[in-house]
N, C-alpha and C positions, 0 to 999 in steps of 0.2 A: 611283768617281766617273767618269762618262762625260764626256769632253771632246772627243768626235768632231767636233762642229761647229767648235769653236775650232781644232782641228788642221787641219781642211780650209780654214778661212779663212786660217790662217797660211801654208799651202801656196800658196793663191791669191795672198796678199799678197806672197809672195816673188817672184812673177812680175812684179809691177807696182810694188812699193815697195822702196826700198833696205833690205835686211835684213828686209823684211816689216813694218817699223815706221816711225814718224815721229820717234822719239827713241831713241837707242841702248840705254839701260838697259831699256827695255820688252821687249827681245828675250829676256830671261831667261838671257843667257849666263853670268852670274855664279852662278846658282843651278841651272842645268840644266833640262832639260825645255823646254817651249814655252809662250809667253805665252797667257794667256786673253784671249779677245775679250769685252769687257764689253758687256752689252746694256742694263742699266738699274741705277739705284741709288735707294735710299730710306733716309733716316736713316743708320744706321751700316753698312748692308749694300749689297752689289752682287750682281747676278746675271749669270752668263756666258751665252754664246750657247746653251749646252746646258741652261740653267735651273738650274744649281747656285748655291746661295746662299753668300755669304762675309761674315763680319764684316770690314770694311775698315779698315785702318790706314795706307793710302796716301793716301786722300782727295784724289785728283788732285794728289799731291805737295804738299799743304798748304793750298790755297785753301779747301777745304770745311770750315771750322771749325764750321759749323752742321750738317754732315752733308749727305747727298745730297738734292736736291729739297726743300729746306726751303720750307714753304708761303709764307712771306713773300717769299723770293727769287723763287719761281716766279710769284707774283702780280705782283710788281713788273716782272719781265721780260715777262710776257704783256701787261701794261698798256702797256709801252713799245713792244713789237713792233706792237701795234695802231695806235700813233701814227706808227710809222716806225722803221726799223732803223739808219739812218745818214744824216747830212745834210752832213757836211763843214763844219759851222758850229758856233758856240758853242751850248750848251744849258744849261738850268737844272740838270739832274742833275750835269753836269760842275762847275758852280759850287758846288753844295751839297756835293759830295764833296771839292772842294778846301778849302772852309771847314771841313769836319769833320776833315780831315787836319791843318789848321793848329791847330784847337782841341786836338787830341789830341797833337800833336808841336810844341811851341813853337819848336823849332829850324827848322822848315819855314815860313818867312815867305812864301815864294812857291813855287808848284809848277808843273810842266809834265807833262801826261799823255802817255804813249807806249803802245805795244802789248805790250811784254814786258819782263821783267827785264833781258835783254841790252841792249835799247835804252836802258833807264834807266842802266845802269852805263857803257856806252860813251859816252853823252851826258854823264854826270857827269865822266868822265875828260877829255873834250874841253874841257868848261867849266873844269875845274881848271887845265888847261894854259894856257888863254887868260887866266885870272885871274892866274896866277903868272908867266906867260911862261917857264915851265920845261917840260921834256920827260919826265922820268922819273917812274915810279910805283912805290911800294913796296906789295907785296901779300904774301900769306901762303900757305904750302903747305897744300893741302887746302881752301882757301876757293875756291868756284866762283862766278864773277861773270858767268856767261853765256859765250857762245862768240865774243865779239869777240876779234880777234887778240891784243891786249896781255895778255889774261887767261889764255891757254891754255898756261901753263907750271906744272907741278906743281899743277894744280888738282884739286879733288875731283870728286864726282858721277860722270858717265859716263866721264871720263878715268881716274879712279881705278879704276872698275869694270872698264874694259878694259885697265888697266895701261899707260896711255899717259902718257909724261912731258910731251908736248906734242902739237901737231897738225901734220900736213904742210900745206904751203901758206902758212906764215907766214914772212915775210922775217927775215933776221938783224937788220936795222935795227930792226924792231918789237920783237923779243925783247930787244935790247940796252937798250931803254928801260924794261923791266920788271925790277924787282929783287924776287926772291922769297925770303922769309925764313921761319923757323919760327914757327908760331902760338904765342902765349903767351911769346915771347922778346923782352923789351924791350931787353935788352943788344944783341942783333943789330941792332935798329932804331937804337939810339944810335950804334953803330959805323958803320953805313951813312951816317947823317946827318952824322957827323963827317967822313967821307971825301967823300961826294957830295951833301951837303945842298943846295948851291947849285943843283943840277939837279933836285931832287925836287919835283915839282908837288904830289903828293898821297900820302896813305897810305890805301889802301882795305882794308876788313876786314869780314867777317861778324862782328858783335859777339857773336852766338851762332852758332858754325859749325854748319851743317846739311848739309854736303856731304861730310863725312868721317865720317859718323855724327854724332851730336850731341856737340860739344865746347864747354863753356862757357869764358868768359874767366877766367883766374886773377884773384884779387884784385889790383887795381892795374894790370892790363894795359891796360884801356881808358882809365882816367885818365892812365896813363903815355903812351899814344899821343896823347891830347889835348894834354898838356903838350909833348911833343916836337914835334908838328906846329906848334903855335903858336909855339914858340921858333924853329923853322926857317923859318917863313913858308910852310909847306906847308898844304894843305887836308886835313882829315880827312873821309873819306867812309865812312859806314856803309851797307853793303849789307844792308838790312832787307827784302829781297824775301821771305824766309822768315819772319823774326822779327817783322816789322812787324804790329801788331795781333794777333799770335798769342801771344807770350810775355807780353804786357801790352797794355793800351789804348794806351799811349804807346810801344810797341815796346821793344826792348832798351835804347834810350837812356833811356827813362823808367824802366825796371826798375833800371838800374845808375846812373842819374843823371849821364850823360855826354852832352854835346851835340856832335854833329858839325857840320861846316860844310855838308855836303851829305848828304842821305839818299836812298837808292834804295828804292823800294817796288814791290810786285807782289802776286800771289797773292790774299791775303785781300781786298784793296781792290777786286777784281773779282768776288768772289763766285762764282768758277767760270768766268768769261769771260776772254779774253785781255786783259791789262792790264799797265801798268807806269807808274811815275812817278818823277821826281826833283825834289828841291826843297831849299831851304836859305835862307841869309841873303839878304836882298834885294840887298845890294851885290854878291853873287856872281851871283844869278839874273838881275839886270838886264842881264847881258852876253848873254843868250839872245835871239835874234831873235824878235819884231820890235823889241825894245827895244835890243838890242846886236848885235855882229858875229858871235856864235857861232851858226851856222846849224844848225837841227834842225827837221824837219817830219814829218808823217805823216797820210796820208789818213784813217785810222780812229782816230787819237788822240782820246781822250775820247769814244769811241763811247757813245752814250746807253744802249744795252742793258747794257754792262759797268758803266756808272756807276750805274744804278739797282740792279743786282745787288749792287754794292759797298755802296751806301747801305743797302739792306735788311739786308745782313750786319752792317754796323757798328751799325745800329739795335738789333740783337738781341744785341750783345756788351755786355751790361750788367755791372755789378760782380758781380751774382749769377752770371752766366754764367761769368765768369773764376774765381770761387770754386769753382764746380762742376767746371770743367775741372781746376783744381789738385788737388781732392780725388780725382777719377777717375784722373788721371795719377799722382799719388802712390801710389794704391792699386795701379795696374798695375806701377809701378816696384818697390814693396816685394814684391808677389806674385811677380813674375818672379825677383827676387833670391832669395827664399825657395825657390822651386821649383828654381832652379838649384843652390842649396846642398844641398838635400835629395837631389838626384840626381847630385851630384859633377860638375856641369858647371862648367867654368872660364869664368866670365862676369863682365864688368864693365859696369855700366850708368851712363850719364850722362843727366840730365834737366834741362831748363829749361822750366817751364810744361808745355804740352801737346806738347812735342817730346822724344822719347826716342831714345837711341842704345844699341844692344845690341851688345857686342863679345865675341867668344869669346877672351878673354885675361884673365889674372889681374892684369895691370898696369893701373894707373890711366891713362886715356887723356886726355892734355893737348894733343896735337898730331897732325899727320898721320902722322909716323913711328910714334907709339904706335898709332894706329888701324890701321896696316898690319900690326901684330903680331897682329891678330885673325885667327883661323884661318878662311880663306875656305871651306874644305871643311866645317867645322862649321856655319857659317852657312847654307851651301847645303843641308845635310842638315836643319837645323832649319826652314828655309823650306819645303822640300818636305813635311816632316812636318806642319807647321801648315796648309799649303795643302790637303793631303789631308783635314784635319779641318774645313775650312771657314773658315780664317782667312787673309786676304789681307794679307801683309806686303810691304814694299819688296823687289823682286827684286835687291837689292844690299846688301852689308854696309856700304857707304859712304853710305847714304841714311838718312832720318829716319822713325821711326815717329810718326805723328800721331794725335791724338785729336780728337773733336768733341763738341759739346754734345749730340749725339744718342746718343752712347754712354751706357750706363747701367751700374750696378753688376752687372747680370746679364751683360752682354757681357764686362765685365772679369773676372768670376769664371769664365765659360766659357773665356776666353782663358788664364787662369792654369792651369786644370786641363789644358787641351790642351798648354800649354807644359811642364808637368811631365813629361808623357809624352815630348814631343819632346826635352827636355833629357836624359832618361834614355837615349833612343836615341843621342843625340850622345855621351854619356859612355861608352857601350859600344863605340864605334868610334873 
């Protein structure tokens, strides 16, 4: 497979861009080799700058639940671009998307659009502090909530990929207000609230963790957090930037029947364009300016191009679409597990809806420490083997494998056959 053009572009990018990339995990440091420069995508496939084709399981890290260049999304975007790309003023698409979010997630009585998941989570934390008049936040190891200062301790995603416990440039005062606990460990939350509960403004969690691989909540974990937060007078924040509209129409909160006080969204609601949102109970959200004293603003917030892309995406996420996603995802999960077993590869697989985590460990993965037991070298070898056969997987063992409605049983079968060979290679080394 010739990747000469990608290699040349990466060399040039290294001269003008930090690390040659715009986000750390894209640099392929965790899997070896060099990143591919992607030229185009269609349905479940992408093509690199050299013209090589790959079945894509990254899907822009989750937003493209309909696949690449879906006709309905492209049509909506082109129609809006002809009318204008940005106004810095309210638009009907913004209103319609807000109404659709509220219909799908009853806990979100009012919403504010922003431009990224990081903006959503940092704004939600500021709001929780204002509402409770408290400073501390409880978060969980391996849950990545963007790159705002309070969240960059024992986080997943790129920090885990690069084996960083935190980030330079964060003050001790900021870190002292963040309490990081093991995921799926209610007892640790109870102990912290017993000791420091009067200072805890909020508990923030990915209800389905997607940044340490995929780690689902244990039975009782989310209801337990809901109960503890309410009893302590803290707000419960669900970071559904990944899981929102992906694991179910109503997100993880709909899937598991637990209502947070504030929800953070992104990815799917923008249909492939930069987007974020946070929303919740009206009594909480009314503190946000211009109704209240919590200031937050953004020039491109509610950008109409992102709004129509999100609306077109949600319009196509019917009950039938979710049923098909579940069947395909289940087929991939079972096929990978069988292929690994036949080839003596020590693998553990977690899945929630169309999110799948592949770990090279025999241990069941319930938290960040479990996920770190996954053999990084084995994942890297597996990734390189799959890439050489035309399958584009996340270039990190701590990220999520995503499926789209454009994937078919044919792509799933091809993937399982290739994985069987890749697992055999991993088992031999």
